All heavy atoms as TSV, in Angstrom:
chain	resi	resn	atom	element	x	y	z
A	1	MET	N	N	-51.491	-11.846	-17.248
A	1	MET	CA	C	-50.298	-11.887	-18.045
A	1	MET	C	C	-49.394	-10.710	-17.707
A	1	MET	O	O	-49.849	-9.649	-17.331
A	1	MET	CB	C	-50.643	-11.810	-19.518
A	1	MET	CG	C	-51.107	-13.083	-20.084
A	1	MET	SD	S	-51.008	-12.926	-21.856
A	1	MET	CE	C	-51.197	-14.596	-22.200
A	2	SER	N	N	-48.103	-10.922	-17.921
A	2	SER	CA	C	-47.165	-9.838	-17.668
A	2	SER	C	C	-47.055	-8.957	-18.900
A	2	SER	O	O	-47.281	-9.389	-20.023
A	2	SER	CB	C	-45.799	-10.395	-17.289
A	2	SER	OG	O	-45.268	-11.104	-18.379
A	3	SER	N	N	-46.689	-7.740	-18.664
A	3	SER	CA	C	-46.565	-6.804	-19.782
A	3	SER	C	C	-45.283	-7.092	-20.559
A	3	SER	O	O	-44.358	-7.706	-20.036
A	3	SER	CB	C	-46.568	-5.367	-19.250
A	3	SER	OG	O	-45.392	-5.167	-18.503
A	4	PRO	N	N	-45.181	-6.639	-21.816
A	4	PRO	CA	C	-43.985	-6.897	-22.619
A	4	PRO	C	C	-42.747	-6.181	-22.080
A	4	PRO	O	O	-41.621	-6.531	-22.403
A	4	PRO	CB	C	-44.340	-6.396	-24.012
A	4	PRO	CG	C	-45.626	-5.686	-23.893
A	4	PRO	CD	C	-46.224	-5.987	-22.568
A	5	THR	N	N	-42.921	-5.193	-21.232
A	5	THR	CA	C	-41.762	-4.476	-20.702
A	5	THR	C	C	-41.145	-5.190	-19.501
A	5	THR	O	O	-40.015	-4.889	-19.133
A	5	THR	CB	C	-42.137	-3.042	-20.299
A	5	THR	OG1	O	-43.169	-3.088	-19.321
A	5	THR	CG2	C	-42.588	-2.241	-21.502
A	6	ALA	N	N	-41.849	-6.132	-18.895
A	6	ALA	CA	C	-41.317	-6.840	-17.725
A	6	ALA	C	C	-40.031	-7.607	-18.065
A	6	ALA	O	O	-39.052	-7.513	-17.311
A	6	ALA	CB	C	-42.371	-7.770	-17.140
A	7	PRO	N	N	-39.954	-8.360	-19.156
A	7	PRO	CA	C	-38.687	-9.025	-19.490
A	7	PRO	C	C	-37.563	-8.028	-19.768
A	7	PRO	O	O	-36.409	-8.268	-19.417
A	7	PRO	CB	C	-39.003	-9.835	-20.743
A	7	PRO	CG	C	-40.478	-10.011	-20.741
A	7	PRO	CD	C	-41.032	-8.808	-20.055
A	8	ARG	N	N	-37.893	-6.908	-20.363
A	8	ARG	CA	C	-36.869	-5.893	-20.622
A	8	ARG	C	C	-36.315	-5.325	-19.312
A	8	ARG	O	O	-35.112	-5.115	-19.185
A	8	ARG	CB	C	-37.434	-4.751	-21.461
A	8	ARG	CG	C	-37.657	-5.120	-22.887
A	8	ARG	CD	C	-38.141	-3.926	-23.646
A	8	ARG	NE	N	-38.484	-4.295	-25.007
A	8	ARG	CZ	C	-39.206	-3.564	-25.816
A	8	ARG	NH1	N	-39.667	-2.404	-25.406
A	8	ARG	NH2	N	-39.468	-3.973	-27.032
A	9	LEU	N	N	-37.205	-5.079	-18.371
A	9	LEU	CA	C	-36.760	-4.558	-17.077
A	9	LEU	C	C	-35.893	-5.579	-16.354
A	9	LEU	O	O	-34.881	-5.230	-15.740
A	9	LEU	CB	C	-37.961	-4.165	-16.217
A	9	LEU	CG	C	-38.754	-2.955	-16.690
A	9	LEU	CD1	C	-39.978	-2.746	-15.811
A	9	LEU	CD2	C	-37.883	-1.720	-16.696
A	10	ARG	N	N	-36.283	-6.849	-16.427
A	10	ARG	CA	C	-35.497	-7.905	-15.800
A	10	ARG	C	C	-34.109	-8.008	-16.447
A	10	ARG	O	O	-33.093	-8.100	-15.766
A	10	ARG	CB	C	-36.241	-9.248	-15.942
A	10	ARG	CG	C	-36.109	-10.113	-14.724
A	10	ARG	CD	C	-36.959	-11.376	-14.787
A	10	ARG	NE	N	-38.369	-11.097	-15.008
A	10	ARG	CZ	C	-39.105	-11.637	-15.979
A	10	ARG	NH1	N	-38.573	-12.506	-16.809
A	10	ARG	NH2	N	-40.366	-11.344	-16.122
A	11	LEU	N	N	-34.068	-7.944	-17.772
A	11	LEU	CA	C	-32.805	-7.998	-18.493
A	11	LEU	C	C	-31.929	-6.794	-18.147
A	11	LEU	O	O	-30.731	-6.921	-17.917
A	11	LEU	CB	C	-33.054	-8.038	-20.006
A	11	LEU	CG	C	-31.802	-8.050	-20.883
A	11	LEU	CD1	C	-30.978	-9.306	-20.617
A	11	LEU	CD2	C	-32.180	-7.932	-22.347
A	12	ARG	N	N	-32.545	-5.630	-18.081
A	12	ARG	CA	C	-31.801	-4.421	-17.732
A	12	ARG	C	C	-31.200	-4.533	-16.330
A	12	ARG	O	O	-30.065	-4.144	-16.101
A	12	ARG	CB	C	-32.724	-3.213	-17.828
A	12	ARG	CG	C	-31.990	-1.896	-17.717
A	12	ARG	CD	C	-32.920	-0.741	-17.900
A	12	ARG	NE	N	-33.257	-0.624	-19.321
A	12	ARG	CZ	C	-34.146	0.210	-19.798
A	12	ARG	NH1	N	-34.816	0.997	-18.980
A	12	ARG	NH2	N	-34.397	0.273	-21.089
A	13	LYS	N	N	-31.965	-5.105	-15.395
A	13	LYS	CA	C	-31.480	-5.265	-14.020
A	13	LYS	C	C	-30.309	-6.251	-13.975
A	13	LYS	O	O	-29.294	-6.002	-13.317
A	13	LYS	CB	C	-32.611	-5.753	-13.123
A	13	LYS	CG	C	-32.228	-5.867	-11.679
A	13	LYS	CD	C	-33.409	-6.302	-10.822
A	13	LYS	CE	C	-33.005	-6.430	-9.378
A	13	LYS	NZ	N	-34.109	-6.877	-8.540
A	14	VAL	N	N	-30.427	-7.352	-14.698
A	14	VAL	CA	C	-29.353	-8.352	-14.738
A	14	VAL	C	C	-28.096	-7.759	-15.351
A	14	VAL	O	O	-26.989	-7.941	-14.834
A	14	VAL	CB	C	-29.808	-9.612	-15.513
A	14	VAL	CG1	C	-28.640	-10.530	-15.802
A	14	VAL	CG2	C	-30.882	-10.349	-14.743
A	15	LEU	N	N	-28.243	-7.028	-16.440
A	15	LEU	CA	C	-27.085	-6.413	-17.082
A	15	LEU	C	C	-26.441	-5.360	-16.182
A	15	LEU	O	O	-25.211	-5.245	-16.130
A	15	LEU	CB	C	-27.483	-5.800	-18.425
A	15	LEU	CG	C	-27.813	-6.804	-19.528
A	15	LEU	CD1	C	-28.301	-6.074	-20.775
A	15	LEU	CD2	C	-26.625	-7.680	-19.844
A	16	ALA	N	N	-27.248	-4.606	-15.462
A	16	ALA	CA	C	-26.705	-3.604	-14.544
A	16	ALA	C	C	-25.908	-4.281	-13.428
A	16	ALA	O	O	-24.834	-3.805	-13.041
A	16	ALA	CB	C	-27.834	-2.757	-13.957
A	17	GLN	N	N	-26.403	-5.403	-12.911
A	17	GLN	CA	C	-25.678	-6.136	-11.874
A	17	GLN	C	C	-24.360	-6.687	-12.404
A	17	GLN	O	O	-23.331	-6.612	-11.740
A	17	GLN	CB	C	-26.535	-7.271	-11.324
A	17	GLN	CG	C	-27.686	-6.797	-10.474
A	17	GLN	CD	C	-28.623	-7.934	-10.095
A	17	GLN	OE1	O	-28.610	-8.999	-10.699
A	17	GLN	NE2	N	-29.450	-7.690	-9.087
A	18	ARG	N	N	-24.381	-7.235	-13.603
A	18	ARG	CA	C	-23.146	-7.772	-14.192
A	18	ARG	C	C	-22.126	-6.658	-14.436
A	18	ARG	O	O	-20.935	-6.824	-14.197
A	18	ARG	CB	C	-23.449	-8.499	-15.501
A	18	ARG	CG	C	-24.094	-9.828	-15.294
A	18	ARG	CD	C	-24.277	-10.543	-16.603
A	18	ARG	NE	N	-24.973	-11.805	-16.409
A	18	ARG	CZ	C	-25.357	-12.587	-17.373
A	18	ARG	NH1	N	-25.120	-12.249	-18.632
A	18	ARG	NH2	N	-25.977	-13.709	-17.124
A	19	TRP	N	N	-22.586	-5.515	-14.929
A	19	TRP	CA	C	-21.678	-4.396	-15.188
A	19	TRP	C	C	-21.060	-3.890	-13.880
A	19	TRP	O	O	-19.885	-3.563	-13.823
A	19	TRP	CB	C	-22.417	-3.281	-15.906
A	19	TRP	CG	C	-21.547	-2.113	-16.237
A	19	TRP	CD1	C	-21.668	-0.855	-15.766
A	19	TRP	CD2	C	-20.409	-2.098	-17.094
A	19	TRP	NE1	N	-20.682	-0.052	-16.280
A	19	TRP	CE2	C	-19.889	-0.804	-17.101
A	19	TRP	CE3	C	-19.766	-3.072	-17.867
A	19	TRP	CZ2	C	-18.769	-0.437	-17.829
A	19	TRP	CZ3	C	-18.648	-2.708	-18.583
A	19	TRP	CH2	C	-18.164	-1.404	-18.565
A	20	ALA	N	N	-21.843	-3.864	-12.814
A	20	ALA	CA	C	-21.316	-3.440	-11.515
A	20	ALA	C	C	-20.244	-4.417	-11.033
A	20	ALA	O	O	-19.224	-4.007	-10.483
A	20	ALA	CB	C	-22.448	-3.346	-10.496
A	21	THR	N	N	-20.446	-5.702	-11.281
A	21	THR	CA	C	-19.455	-6.702	-10.898
A	21	THR	C	C	-18.165	-6.530	-11.691
A	21	THR	O	O	-17.066	-6.607	-11.133
A	21	THR	CB	C	-20.022	-8.117	-11.132
A	21	THR	OG1	O	-21.234	-8.259	-10.392
A	21	THR	CG2	C	-19.039	-9.182	-10.705
A	22	VAL	N	N	-18.288	-6.260	-12.980
A	22	VAL	CA	C	-17.101	-6.063	-13.822
A	22	VAL	C	C	-16.329	-4.827	-13.377
A	22	VAL	O	O	-15.104	-4.849	-13.263
A	22	VAL	CB	C	-17.520	-5.947	-15.313
A	22	VAL	CG1	C	-16.375	-5.439	-16.166
A	22	VAL	CG2	C	-18.014	-7.284	-15.818
A	23	ARG	N	N	-17.032	-3.752	-13.081
A	23	ARG	CA	C	-16.348	-2.526	-12.637
A	23	ARG	C	C	-15.668	-2.740	-11.299
A	23	ARG	O	O	-14.564	-2.254	-11.075
A	23	ARG	CB	C	-17.335	-1.366	-12.547
A	23	ARG	CG	C	-17.700	-0.823	-13.904
A	23	ARG	CD	C	-18.564	0.389	-13.767
A	23	ARG	NE	N	-19.798	-0.037	-13.094
A	23	ARG	CZ	C	-20.730	0.785	-12.638
A	23	ARG	NH1	N	-20.569	2.075	-12.767
A	23	ARG	NH2	N	-21.811	0.328	-12.064
A	24	ALA	N	N	-16.290	-3.460	-10.387
A	24	ALA	CA	C	-15.686	-3.701	-9.078
A	24	ALA	C	C	-14.446	-4.578	-9.205
A	24	ALA	O	O	-13.446	-4.358	-8.523
A	24	ALA	CB	C	-16.706	-4.365	-8.149
A	25	ALA	N	N	-14.469	-5.555	-10.095
A	25	ALA	CA	C	-13.314	-6.437	-10.285
A	25	ALA	C	C	-12.139	-5.671	-10.865
A	25	ALA	O	O	-10.993	-5.912	-10.505
A	25	ALA	CB	C	-13.698	-7.603	-11.193
A	26	ALA	N	N	-12.381	-4.722	-11.729
A	26	ALA	CA	C	-11.299	-3.935	-12.313
A	26	ALA	C	C	-10.603	-3.095	-11.242
A	26	ALA	O	O	-9.402	-2.916	-11.263
A	26	ALA	CB	C	-11.842	-3.046	-13.426
A	27	GLN	N	N	-11.340	-2.592	-10.288
A	27	GLN	CA	C	-10.755	-1.776	-9.232
A	27	GLN	C	C	-9.917	-2.595	-8.271
A	27	GLN	O	O	-8.950	-2.112	-7.728
A	27	GLN	CB	C	-11.861	-1.037	-8.458
A	27	GLN	CG	C	-12.530	0.053	-9.251
A	27	GLN	CD	C	-11.558	1.156	-9.634
A	27	GLN	OE1	O	-10.687	1.539	-8.867
A	27	GLN	NE2	N	-11.694	1.646	-10.854
A	28	SER	N	N	-10.274	-3.846	-8.042
A	28	SER	CA	C	-9.505	-4.649	-7.095
A	28	SER	C	C	-8.098	-4.902	-7.606
A	28	SER	O	O	-7.150	-4.956	-6.839
A	28	SER	CB	C	-10.218	-5.973	-6.816
A	28	SER	OG	O	-10.266	-6.759	-7.987
A	29	GLY	N	N	-7.909	-5.020	-8.912
A	29	GLY	CA	C	-6.579	-5.189	-9.477
A	29	GLY	C	C	-5.729	-3.943	-9.317
A	29	GLY	O	O	-4.539	-4.021	-9.049
A	30	MET	N	N	-6.336	-2.791	-9.424
A	30	MET	CA	C	-5.590	-1.555	-9.240
A	30	MET	C	C	-5.087	-1.440	-7.812
A	30	MET	O	O	-3.973	-1.014	-7.581
A	30	MET	CB	C	-6.464	-0.351	-9.586
A	30	MET	CG	C	-6.559	-0.078	-11.068
A	30	MET	SD	S	-7.559	1.346	-11.456
A	30	MET	CE	C	-6.580	2.663	-10.792
A	31	SER	N	N	-5.884	-1.833	-6.854
A	31	SER	CA	C	-5.458	-1.755	-5.463
A	31	SER	C	C	-4.251	-2.648	-5.232
A	31	SER	O	O	-3.314	-2.261	-4.542
A	31	SER	CB	C	-6.599	-2.166	-4.531
A	31	SER	OG	O	-7.662	-1.254	-4.648
A	32	THR	N	N	-4.260	-3.822	-5.808
A	32	THR	CA	C	-3.137	-4.738	-5.658
A	32	THR	C	C	-1.870	-4.143	-6.261
A	32	THR	O	O	-0.796	-4.214	-5.654
A	32	THR	CB	C	-3.457	-6.089	-6.331
A	32	THR	OG1	O	-4.660	-6.602	-5.754
A	32	THR	CG2	C	-2.345	-7.074	-6.155
A	33	ALA	N	N	-1.982	-3.520	-7.412
A	33	ALA	CA	C	-0.824	-2.885	-8.043
A	33	ALA	C	C	-0.318	-1.723	-7.196
A	33	ALA	O	O	0.889	-1.539	-7.044
A	33	ALA	CB	C	-1.189	-2.402	-9.440
A	34	GLU	N	N	-1.229	-0.962	-6.629
A	34	GLU	CA	C	-0.820	0.154	-5.777
A	34	GLU	C	C	-0.104	-0.341	-4.533
A	34	GLU	O	O	0.892	0.251	-4.103
A	34	GLU	CB	C	-2.033	0.989	-5.397
A	34	GLU	CG	C	-2.602	1.776	-6.574
A	34	GLU	CD	C	-3.965	2.341	-6.291
A	34	GLU	OE1	O	-4.506	2.109	-5.191
A	34	GLU	OE2	O	-4.494	3.044	-7.173
A	35	TYR	N	N	-0.593	-1.422	-3.944
A	35	TYR	CA	C	0.086	-1.992	-2.776
A	35	TYR	C	C	1.476	-2.503	-3.158
A	35	TYR	O	O	2.428	-2.347	-2.396
A	35	TYR	CB	C	-0.726	-3.141	-2.167
A	35	TYR	CG	C	-1.905	-2.673	-1.350
A	35	TYR	CD1	C	-3.185	-3.107	-1.652
A	35	TYR	CD2	C	-1.743	-1.811	-0.279
A	35	TYR	CE1	C	-4.270	-2.683	-0.909
A	35	TYR	CE2	C	-2.819	-1.380	0.468
A	35	TYR	CZ	C	-4.087	-1.822	0.149
A	35	TYR	OH	O	-5.146	-1.407	0.885
A	36	ALA	N	N	1.601	-3.085	-4.321
A	36	ALA	CA	C	2.900	-3.599	-4.758
A	36	ALA	C	C	3.892	-2.454	-4.940
A	36	ALA	O	O	5.046	-2.543	-4.498
A	36	ALA	CB	C	2.747	-4.381	-6.061
A	37	VAL	N	N	3.463	-1.370	-5.562
A	37	VAL	CA	C	4.346	-0.220	-5.758
A	37	VAL	C	C	4.719	0.394	-4.413
A	37	VAL	O	O	5.881	0.738	-4.171
A	37	VAL	CB	C	3.681	0.827	-6.679
A	37	VAL	CG1	C	4.453	2.128	-6.685
A	37	VAL	CG2	C	3.545	0.278	-8.078
A	38	GLY	N	N	3.770	0.492	-3.509
A	38	GLY	CA	C	4.050	1.021	-2.171
A	38	GLY	C	C	5.027	0.149	-1.401
A	38	GLY	O	O	5.907	0.659	-0.704
A	39	THR	N	N	4.891	-1.159	-1.533
A	39	THR	CA	C	5.794	-2.079	-0.845
A	39	THR	C	C	7.210	-1.963	-1.390
A	39	THR	O	O	8.185	-1.937	-0.623
A	39	THR	CB	C	5.286	-3.524	-0.992
A	39	THR	OG1	O	3.970	-3.598	-0.446
A	39	THR	CG2	C	6.185	-4.500	-0.276
A	40	VAL	N	N	7.345	-1.873	-2.701
A	40	VAL	CA	C	8.675	-1.722	-3.308
A	40	VAL	C	C	9.303	-0.401	-2.875
A	40	VAL	O	O	10.491	-0.349	-2.537
A	40	VAL	CB	C	8.582	-1.834	-4.846
A	40	VAL	CG1	C	9.881	-1.420	-5.504
A	40	VAL	CG2	C	8.213	-3.245	-5.246
A	41	ALA	N	N	8.521	0.659	-2.847
A	41	ALA	CA	C	9.052	1.966	-2.427
A	41	ALA	C	C	9.479	1.931	-0.968
A	41	ALA	O	O	10.530	2.479	-0.608
A	41	ALA	CB	C	7.997	3.045	-2.654
A	42	ALA	N	N	8.703	1.280	-0.115
A	42	ALA	CA	C	9.061	1.185	1.303
A	42	ALA	C	C	10.337	0.371	1.491
A	42	ALA	O	O	11.193	0.728	2.322
A	42	ALA	CB	C	7.907	0.558	2.090
A	43	CYS	N	N	10.486	-0.689	0.744
A	43	CYS	CA	C	11.708	-1.503	0.833
A	43	CYS	C	C	12.925	-0.721	0.355
A	43	CYS	O	O	14.000	-0.802	0.963
A	43	CYS	CB	C	11.553	-2.791	0.027
A	43	CYS	SG	S	10.399	-3.955	0.756
A	44	ALA	N	N	12.769	0.045	-0.703
A	44	ALA	CA	C	13.884	0.858	-1.205
A	44	ALA	C	C	14.268	1.923	-0.182
A	44	ALA	O	O	15.454	2.150	0.083
A	44	ALA	CB	C	13.508	1.511	-2.530
A	45	PHE	N	N	13.284	2.548	0.430
A	45	PHE	CA	C	13.560	3.552	1.460
A	45	PHE	C	C	14.246	2.918	2.662
A	45	PHE	O	O	15.192	3.486	3.220
A	45	PHE	CB	C	12.263	4.241	1.893
A	45	PHE	CG	C	12.470	5.289	2.939
A	45	PHE	CD1	C	13.071	6.487	2.618
A	45	PHE	CD2	C	12.068	5.068	4.238
A	45	PHE	CE1	C	13.273	7.461	3.588
A	45	PHE	CE2	C	12.265	6.030	5.211
A	45	PHE	CZ	C	12.866	7.233	4.883
A	46	ALA	N	N	13.802	1.733	3.061
A	46	ALA	CA	C	14.432	1.031	4.192
A	46	ALA	C	C	15.880	0.671	3.866
A	46	ALA	O	O	16.758	0.778	4.736
A	46	ALA	CB	C	13.637	-0.219	4.529
A	47	ALA	N	N	16.151	0.273	2.651
A	47	ALA	CA	C	17.526	-0.070	2.258
A	47	ALA	C	C	18.431	1.159	2.309
A	47	ALA	O	O	19.561	1.093	2.818
A	47	ALA	CB	C	17.540	-0.682	0.859
A	48	VAL	N	N	17.942	2.290	1.814
A	48	VAL	CA	C	18.729	3.524	1.854
A	48	VAL	C	C	18.954	3.956	3.299
A	48	VAL	O	O	20.070	4.327	3.690
A	48	VAL	CB	C	18.032	4.638	1.044
A	48	VAL	CG1	C	18.684	5.991	1.289
A	48	VAL	CG2	C	18.035	4.297	-0.436
A	49	LEU	N	N	17.916	3.894	4.110
A	49	LEU	CA	C	18.035	4.267	5.518
A	49	LEU	C	C	19.018	3.363	6.248
A	49	LEU	O	O	19.829	3.830	7.055
A	49	LEU	CB	C	16.664	4.217	6.186
A	49	LEU	CG	C	16.564	4.753	7.601
A	49	LEU	CD1	C	16.943	6.227	7.639
A	49	LEU	CD2	C	15.161	4.563	8.136
A	50	TYR	N	N	18.990	2.078	5.949
A	50	TYR	CA	C	19.918	1.135	6.570
A	50	TYR	C	C	21.364	1.480	6.209
A	50	TYR	O	O	22.246	1.464	7.063
A	50	TYR	CB	C	19.586	-0.300	6.131
A	50	TYR	CG	C	20.546	-1.328	6.664
A	50	TYR	CD1	C	20.460	-1.761	7.982
A	50	TYR	CD2	C	21.542	-1.861	5.855
A	50	TYR	CE1	C	21.351	-2.693	8.485
A	50	TYR	CE2	C	22.437	-2.794	6.343
A	50	TYR	CZ	C	22.332	-3.212	7.654
A	50	TYR	OH	O	23.213	-4.135	8.149
A	51	ARG	N	N	21.588	1.804	4.934
A	51	ARG	CA	C	22.947	2.161	4.501
A	51	ARG	C	C	23.437	3.433	5.193
A	51	ARG	O	O	24.598	3.539	5.569
A	51	ARG	CB	C	22.993	2.352	2.987
A	51	ARG	CG	C	22.778	1.100	2.175
A	51	ARG	CD	C	23.930	0.170	2.239
A	51	ARG	NE	N	25.060	0.777	1.548
A	51	ARG	CZ	C	26.241	0.226	1.421
A	51	ARG	NH1	N	26.448	-0.951	1.939
A	51	ARG	NH2	N	27.202	0.827	0.793
A	52	VAL	N	N	22.538	4.386	5.377
A	52	VAL	CA	C	22.926	5.642	6.031
A	52	VAL	C	C	23.234	5.398	7.502
A	52	VAL	O	O	24.247	5.869	8.026
A	52	VAL	CB	C	21.807	6.702	5.868
A	52	VAL	CG1	C	22.044	7.897	6.763
A	52	VAL	CG2	C	21.716	7.139	4.415
A	53	VAL	N	N	22.369	4.665	8.187
A	53	VAL	CA	C	22.531	4.451	9.630
A	53	VAL	C	C	23.737	3.565	9.931
A	53	VAL	O	O	24.407	3.758	10.939
A	53	VAL	CB	C	21.233	3.861	10.224
A	53	VAL	CG1	C	21.417	3.434	11.660
A	53	VAL	CG2	C	20.122	4.889	10.134
A	54	THR	N	N	24.036	2.614	9.087
A	54	THR	CA	C	25.176	1.733	9.351
A	54	THR	C	C	26.481	2.295	8.789
A	54	THR	O	O	27.516	1.647	8.898
A	54	THR	CB	C	24.938	0.330	8.759
A	54	THR	OG1	O	24.698	0.449	7.361
A	54	THR	CG2	C	23.784	-0.361	9.445
A	55	GLY	N	N	26.432	3.484	8.226
A	55	GLY	CA	C	27.654	4.121	7.740
A	55	GLY	C	C	28.561	4.479	8.913
A	55	GLY	O	O	28.128	4.631	10.061
A	56	GLY	N	N	29.842	4.618	8.650
A	56	GLY	CA	C	30.825	4.850	9.709
A	56	GLY	C	C	30.578	6.102	10.519
A	56	GLY	O	O	30.670	6.084	11.754
A	57	SER	N	N	30.248	7.212	9.901
A	57	SER	CA	C	30.085	8.462	10.641
A	57	SER	C	C	28.869	8.429	11.559
A	57	SER	O	O	28.914	8.962	12.675
A	57	SER	CB	C	29.980	9.642	9.673
A	57	SER	OG	O	28.854	9.488	8.837
A	58	ILE	N	N	27.806	7.800	11.144
A	58	ILE	CA	C	26.608	7.716	11.987
A	58	ILE	C	C	26.878	6.828	13.192
A	58	ILE	O	O	26.529	7.174	14.328
A	58	ILE	CB	C	25.403	7.170	11.181
A	58	ILE	CG1	C	25.087	8.085	10.010
A	58	ILE	CG2	C	24.192	6.977	12.055
A	58	ILE	CD1	C	24.591	9.457	10.403
A	59	VAL	N	N	27.503	5.686	12.979
A	59	VAL	CA	C	27.806	4.772	14.077
A	59	VAL	C	C	28.746	5.447	15.071
A	59	VAL	O	O	28.550	5.374	16.290
A	59	VAL	CB	C	28.400	3.445	13.540
A	59	VAL	CG1	C	28.911	2.581	14.674
A	59	VAL	CG2	C	27.368	2.700	12.717
A	60	THR	N	N	29.755	6.145	14.569
A	60	THR	CA	C	30.696	6.853	15.442
A	60	THR	C	C	29.981	7.945	16.234
A	60	THR	O	O	30.194	8.085	17.450
A	60	THR	CB	C	31.840	7.475	14.603
A	60	THR	OG1	O	32.467	6.441	13.852
A	60	THR	CG2	C	32.855	8.170	15.490
A	61	GLY	N	N	29.143	8.698	15.577
A	61	GLY	CA	C	28.398	9.761	16.255
A	61	GLY	C	C	27.482	9.223	17.336
A	61	GLY	O	O	27.408	9.773	18.435
A	62	LEU	N	N	26.758	8.158	17.034
A	62	LEU	CA	C	25.869	7.568	18.045
A	62	LEU	C	C	26.657	6.978	19.208
A	62	LEU	O	O	26.250	7.093	20.365
A	62	LEU	CB	C	24.979	6.501	17.398
A	62	LEU	CG	C	23.883	7.016	16.460
A	62	LEU	CD1	C	23.171	5.845	15.795
A	62	LEU	CD2	C	22.891	7.870	17.218
A	63	THR	N	N	27.795	6.350	18.923
A	63	THR	CA	C	28.635	5.787	19.985
A	63	THR	C	C	29.157	6.897	20.898
A	63	THR	O	O	29.120	6.773	22.128
A	63	THR	CB	C	29.810	4.998	19.383
A	63	THR	OG1	O	29.287	3.995	18.520
A	63	THR	CG2	C	30.657	4.355	20.465
A	64	ASP	N	N	29.609	7.999	20.315
A	64	ASP	CA	C	30.077	9.133	21.112
A	64	ASP	C	C	28.958	9.715	21.964
A	64	ASP	O	O	29.166	10.063	23.137
A	64	ASP	CB	C	30.659	10.225	20.212
A	64	ASP	CG	C	31.959	9.820	19.549
A	64	ASP	OD1	O	32.582	8.836	20.022
A	64	ASP	OD2	O	32.344	10.475	18.554
A	65	LEU	N	N	27.757	9.814	21.397
A	65	LEU	CA	C	26.612	10.337	22.135
A	65	LEU	C	C	26.280	9.464	23.325
A	65	LEU	O	O	26.051	9.953	24.440
A	65	LEU	CB	C	25.395	10.453	21.196
A	65	LEU	CG	C	24.116	10.995	21.813
A	65	LEU	CD1	C	24.294	12.457	22.184
A	65	LEU	CD2	C	22.960	10.819	20.849
A	66	VAL	N	N	26.258	8.140	23.131
A	66	VAL	CA	C	25.959	7.213	24.227
A	66	VAL	C	C	27.067	7.264	25.275
A	66	VAL	O	O	26.797	7.279	26.492
A	66	VAL	CB	C	25.760	5.775	23.687
A	66	VAL	CG1	C	25.699	4.765	24.818
A	66	VAL	CG2	C	24.497	5.705	22.837
A	67	ASP	N	N	28.314	7.335	24.846
A	67	ASP	CA	C	29.431	7.420	25.800
A	67	ASP	C	C	29.336	8.674	26.657
A	67	ASP	O	O	29.536	8.629	27.880
A	67	ASP	CB	C	30.766	7.390	25.064
A	67	ASP	CG	C	31.122	6.015	24.523
A	67	ASP	OD1	O	30.532	5.018	25.006
A	67	ASP	OD2	O	31.987	5.942	23.624
A	68	ARG	N	N	29.015	9.815	26.035
A	68	ARG	CA	C	28.889	11.052	26.801
A	68	ARG	C	C	27.718	10.993	27.767
A	68	ARG	O	O	27.798	11.487	28.888
A	68	ARG	CB	C	28.722	12.243	25.857
A	68	ARG	CG	C	30.039	12.697	25.276
A	68	ARG	CD	C	29.901	13.971	24.476
A	68	ARG	NE	N	29.389	13.601	23.149
A	68	ARG	CZ	C	28.632	14.359	22.384
A	68	ARG	NH1	N	28.275	15.547	22.792
A	68	ARG	NH2	N	28.219	13.932	21.207
A	69	ALA	N	N	26.602	10.376	27.327
A	69	ALA	CA	C	25.434	10.267	28.204
A	69	ALA	C	C	25.745	9.378	29.410
A	69	ALA	O	O	25.384	9.683	30.544
A	69	ALA	CB	C	24.245	9.706	27.430
A	70	LEU	N	N	26.458	8.276	29.176
A	70	LEU	CA	C	26.822	7.390	30.281
A	70	LEU	C	C	27.844	8.050	31.202
A	70	LEU	O	O	27.818	7.839	32.427
A	70	LEU	CB	C	27.356	6.064	29.728
A	70	LEU	CG	C	26.322	5.183	29.046
A	70	LEU	CD1	C	26.992	3.951	28.427
A	70	LEU	CD2	C	25.232	4.750	30.014
A	71	ALA	N	N	28.743	8.838	30.639
A	71	ALA	CA	C	29.745	9.537	31.470
A	71	ALA	C	C	29.065	10.587	32.352
A	71	ALA	O	O	29.486	10.816	33.482
A	71	ALA	CB	C	30.786	10.180	30.580
A	72	THR	N	N	28.000	11.207	31.859
A	72	THR	CA	C	27.279	12.204	32.629
A	72	THR	C	C	26.546	11.552	33.809
A	72	THR	O	O	26.494	12.130	34.902
A	72	THR	CB	C	26.249	12.927	31.737
A	72	THR	OG1	O	26.922	13.492	30.631
A	72	THR	CG2	C	25.517	14.017	32.485
A	73	LEU	N	N	26.054	10.356	33.623
A	73	LEU	CA	C	25.314	9.673	34.676
A	73	LEU	C	C	26.241	9.113	35.769
A	73	LEU	O	O	25.821	8.929	36.906
A	73	LEU	CB	C	24.487	8.529	34.077
A	73	LEU	CG	C	23.333	8.964	33.177
A	73	LEU	CD1	C	22.678	7.738	32.561
A	73	LEU	CD2	C	22.309	9.783	33.963
A	74	SER	N	N	27.493	8.844	35.450
A	74	SER	CA	C	28.351	8.220	36.458
A	74	SER	C	C	29.223	9.220	37.169
A	74	SER	O	O	29.263	10.343	37.058
A	74	SER	CB	C	29.235	7.155	35.840
A	74	SER	OG	O	29.962	7.639	34.738
């Protein structure tokens, strides 16, 4: 016959496995939220960078730089 503590040990093991599953599932949601916040921040940074680079002074400066570089080569 099995001892009276064997069912308790089995129950404890099952509960420990279930608790580990619950804790792991909670962390996966946090990762998704972190990725979402990172994606939004990257998109906002890209939008600001696009506005700066396509601004008139930047385009003029880059055009002048390329013109001078081509004039030096010819």
